[in-house]
N, C-alpha and C positions, 0 to 999 in steps of 0.2 A: 190759314192756321199759323204755321211758323212763317210769319211774314218778315223775312230777313231784309235788312237794308243792304243795298248793293255795296260791295267793296269800293267800287269806283266813286259812288256818291258820298257816303258818310266817311269813308276812309280818307279820301283826299280833303274833304271838308274839314274833318277833325284835324288833319295835319296842318291845314292853313290856320285854324284857330290856335293850335298849340304853338306854331311858329310865331304867330303875331303876339300872343300873350306871354309866351315863355314859361308859363306855369300851368300846373294842373289845377282843376277845381278843388278847393279845400273841403275836406270832410267836416261835417258837423254832427254832434251827438243827436241821437233820436230821442226826443222827449218822451218820458214815460207817463205823461199826464193823462192820456186818454184811458178810458175803461177798457179792460181786456175783453175779447170776445168770450162769450159764455161757452167755453169748450173744456172738455176733460182731457188732460194730457194722456196720450196714448203711446206706449212704448213701441208698438209696431210702426206707427206713422213716423215717430222720431227716428227709428232705424232706417226707414226709407229716405228721410231727409238727410241723414248722415251720409248715405251713399252718394247723394247728389253733390255734397260738399267735400267728399273725401278726395285726397290726392290720387291721381294727378289732375282731377277736375279743377277748373279755375273758379268755380262758383263760390263767392264769399259766404252766402247764406241761402237757406231754403226752408220752406215750411209746407205742410199739407194740412188742410182743414176739411174734415169729412162730416157730412150730416146724413143720418139715416133715421127718417121719421123725426122724433123729437130729440134724439141723441146726437150730440155734437162732440167730435173728438178732434184732436190736433197734435201735431208733432213738428218741432222745429230744430234746426241745427245751424251752426256757423254764426256769422255776425251780420248785423244790419248796417253797421258803420265800421269800416276798417280802421279809421283814424282813432276811434275811441274804444273799439272792442265791444260796443254795445251788442248784446246777443240778438239774433233774429227772433222775432215773435210773430204769431199769426194775426195779431191785432193791429199791426203797423200799416200805414198807408203806403201806396206805391202807384206808379203809372201803369194803367191797365192795358195800354195799347189797343189792339183791334177788338177787344171785348166791347169797346165803345160802340162798335157797329150794331150789336144786338140792341143796345139802348136806342140808337138812332132809328133803327128799323122799327122798333116798337112805337115810337112817336109817329112815324110815317103810316103804319098800319092803323093806329088810332084815328088818324085823319081819314083813312079809307072807311073805317067803321062809322065815322060821322058824316059820310057822303060828301066830304069836302075834297076828295081826291079819289081816283080810281087807279088800280094797278095797271090798267092798259092805257092810261093817259101817257102822252108822249112828252119828251123834253121840249120838242118843238112847240107844243101847245102851252106848256107851263112856263117855259123860259125862252120866249121868242127872241129876246135880246141877246141870248148866248149863241144863237145860230148865225153863222157867217159862211159865205161861199168858200172861204179859205181855211176853215177849221173842221174838226172831225165830226161836228154835228150836221154837216151839210149832206151826209150820206143818208141811207135808210133810217127812218125814225127809230129812236130808242125809247122804250117804255120805262115806267117806274119799276115794274117787276124786274126788268133786265138790269136796272141799276142795283136793285136789292140783291139779286142773285149772281151778280158779276158775269153776266152774259152780254154786256153792252159792247164789248170789244174795245172800249176806250183805253188809251194809253195811260199808264200809271204815272201820275205826276211826280211821285217820289223819285223815280229813276231819272228825272230831268232837272233836279234841283241844283246840281253842282254849279252850272254857269252863273247862277243867281245867288250863290252862297257868300255871305260876308262874315259870319261869326256865329258862335253857339247861342248868343243872346238875341239873335235876329228875330224880329217879328214878321211872320209871313201872312199877309192879307189873303183871305180866302179867294178873292177874285183873281189874284195873281197866280195862286196854285191851280185854280181851275183852268186858267189860260194856258199854263204850262202843259196840262193834260190834254187840252183840246188842240193845241198847236201842232201836235204830232199825229201821224196817221193812226188809224185804228189797227189793233192787232189782227182783226179779221173784219171783212167788210159787212157781213150780214149779222146783225144782232140776234141773240137768241139761239145761235147755232152751237155754241160751246162755252165752257167756263174759262175765264181768264181773270184772275184776281186783280182788281185795280182800285186803289184808294180814291181815284177821281170820281168814281161812282157815288161815293158817300158824301163828297163835298157838293156835288150837284143835288143830292137829296137834302142836304142842309139848306141850300138855297131855295129849294122847292118848299120846304117846311116854312121858311121865313116868308116867302111870297104868299102862301096859302093862309097863314095865320096872322101875318103882320107882326110877328114876334120872332126874336132870334131863337136859335136852337137851345141855348142855355136856359132861357125862360121857359120854353116848352118842356125841357127835361125836368126842370125844377117843379113846375106845376103839375105835370102829368105823371112823373115817375118818382123823383127824389122825395118830395114832400109827402105824397100819399102813402109811400111805402116806409117812410121814416128812415131814409138813407142819409143819416146825419154826417157820415164821414165820406160822402161821395160829392165830387164837384167836377165842373167842366171848365177848367182854366184855359185861357188862350194866351194872354199877355204875361202871366206870372210864371217865372221860371222856378221859383222856390215852391216847396210843398209845405203847407201849413200843418202844424201839429206833429205827432209822432209818426215817423216814416222811415222806411228802408232807403238807403242810398243806392244808386244804380251804378254798375261798373261794366266796363267793356275792355276789349283787347286791342291795343294799338301797336303791338310789338312788330307787326309786319310793316308798319309805317315809320315808327320812330323807336327802334329797338333799344336805344340808350336812354329813353325817357324813364323817369322814376315810376315804378309800379306799372310798367308798360302793359302787362297782361291784365291788370285790374285798375284801369283808369277810371276815376270818378267822373261820370258824365251826367249826374243828377240834374244839372242846371240846363240841359238842352231845352230849347223853347218848345212848349207843347203846341204852339200855333202851327208848327210844321205838320202836325197830324190832324188837327181840327176834328170834324165829325167822324173821321175815320179812326181816331185813336188817341184823343187828348184827355180822356177820363182819368181822374185820380180817385182811388177808392180803397176799400179794405176787403178782405176775404169774406167777412161776415155780411157786408152789404151786397157783395156779388151773389152770395148764396141766397140772401133774402130776395133779391131782384129776380133771379131765375126761378125760384120757387113760386113767387107770385105770378110770374109770366106763364109758367107751365101749368099752374093750377087755375088759369083762366081769370085772374084778377085784373089783368091789364088789357086783354083782347077778348072779343066774343069768340065762341067755339070755332066757327067757320074760318075766321082769319087766323086763329092760332093753328088750326089744322093745316092751312095753306103755308104758314110760316115754316112748319116742321116737315111737311110732306111734299110741298111743291119744290122738289130738289132737282139739282143737276149734278152729274158726276164731276168730281173735282179732278179732272184730268190734269196731270202734271204736278199735283200737290203731293207732299210727302205723307206717307201713312202716319197716323191712323185715320186721317180725313178721307171719307169716301163719298160724301155728298155735301152740297151747300143749298140751303133753303133761302128764305127771305131774311137774311141777316143772322143765320144760325148754321153752324157746321153740324154734320152728322159724323160721328166717330165710330169706328169699329173697334170695340174692346173685347177682351177675352170673356166678358160676361154679358155681351150683347151690345146693341147700339146705344150710344150716349149722345146727348144734344148739348150744345153750348158754343164756345168760341175760344180760340187761343189769342194771345196778345203779346206782341213784341214791341216794346218801346226801347229807345237807346238805354241800355243798362238794366232792363227788366224783361222777364219772360214769365207769363202766367197762362194757366189753362183752367177753364171751368167746364166740368163734365156733369151732366144731369140725366137722371132717368126721365122717362116720358111724363110721369106724373109729378116730378119734382120732389119726390121723397128721398131718393138716393142722390147725393151731391158730393162733389169734391172740388176744391180750389187748390191748385198747386202753384207755388211761386218760387222763383229764384231771382236774386238781384244781380244777375250777370247775363249778358247776351253778347254774342259776337257781332262785329260789324260785317264780317264776310259771311257769305252764304256757305255755311259748312254742313248743311243738311240737318237732319233731326238729331236732337240731343238724346242719345239712346238711354243714358242713365236717368235723365229727367223723365222721359216717356215711360220707362219701366217703373219708376217710382210712382208716378201719378196713376198709371193704369192699375198697378197692384193695390194702391190705396183706394181707388174707386171700386175695384172689384172685391175689396175686403180680404186680400191675401197679403200676409206679411212676409 
C-alpha cells in the first residue's frame, strides 16, 4: 500500500544526483490543453483536499475524485506546479506508482483465462534461464500465484539499488533489476507461508507475460486494457522521464540530506526515471482513467467471474503493512474503511502518492492524490488517509 522508498536508497541516491548536478529539477507549467474529467465540483471534497495541503503539511497539492453510480464529484486544493502556481486539478496526469500492479495482474489473469498460463505454474517452469544455483530461485519453487500475492519471499530489488545508482536519468534494464532481487537471499525460505511485499515479484511477472505472448508488457497493456477501455490518458513509459500533456509535478523532502538546498522540503523530483519501477509501478495516468479501469475490472469486463473472484478473495493477511490494508489478493489490496471493505491499490512514486478505493461492484469509487511523498519511511500519512477514507465513505 504505502510502499515507501527506503531512506538509505533514494536518500543517498538523490544526494549523489544533487551533488553531481548542483541544481534541482526545474518546474514547468502544467498544460491546460486536455479536457477536464466530467466531474462536478464538490465543496466537501474540496474541504478534505484543503486539509491535506494545510500547514504544516508539506503537500503542495491534492485532489479527490469520487464516483457513485453515474454521479462524479471532485475537489482539489493547492498547486500542481510550485514554480508557476498552476492550481491542482483532478484531470491532470501523474505517476501512479504501485497501482500499476493491478494492471499487470489483470494481464496475467487474462492469460490464465486463455489457458496460456496457470496460477500454479512455477517460475522454474516458465523462466528456467532465471534459475541458478547461486540465486534465490534455487530454493523451493515459486508459483505465479505467489508472485501475484507477494508470498514468494523474494528480496525487493528496490532496497538494493543504491550500489548501482548513477543519476536520476538512469535507465534501469529489467533484467538488471531482476538480478538485484534474485542475488539476495529470500526473506523466508518457504514460499506461500506469509506476505512480504516485493517489487521483484512483478518484474518476474512482466518477463513471464513477455515469454508467454511474445510481446512486451506495454503492448499487452495497450491491446488488452488501455485501448478496449478507452484509457486515452494512460501510458506505460520506461525510457521517458518527462510526462506528456497536462500533469502535476512531483515533490519530495531532501532536508535531512541537504538542509541548505533550495526548497529542500519540496524538491521537484518529477524527472526520476520510471524504468526503476517497471511493471511494479511505472504507469502514468489520470484519476478518471483509474476509475474507469477499476469499474470495468470489478464489473467483469476484463476477467471471467471465477478469476475475478479469486483476484479479490484469494487473499493473504498483510502482516507488517500499515493500516488500512488488511489483505492482499492477486494484485489487489483489501482495505478496512469505516463503511466496510474496499478494493484497489495504493501507489507511491517519487513525488507522488495515490490511492484508489472501490466497492465490490465498482459503483462506489474514490481516487485520492497528492503530489508529495517522503523519501524516508515515515509511516502512514494520517491527514491523507483521513481525507480519502471520509471522501470514500461520503462523510465531509
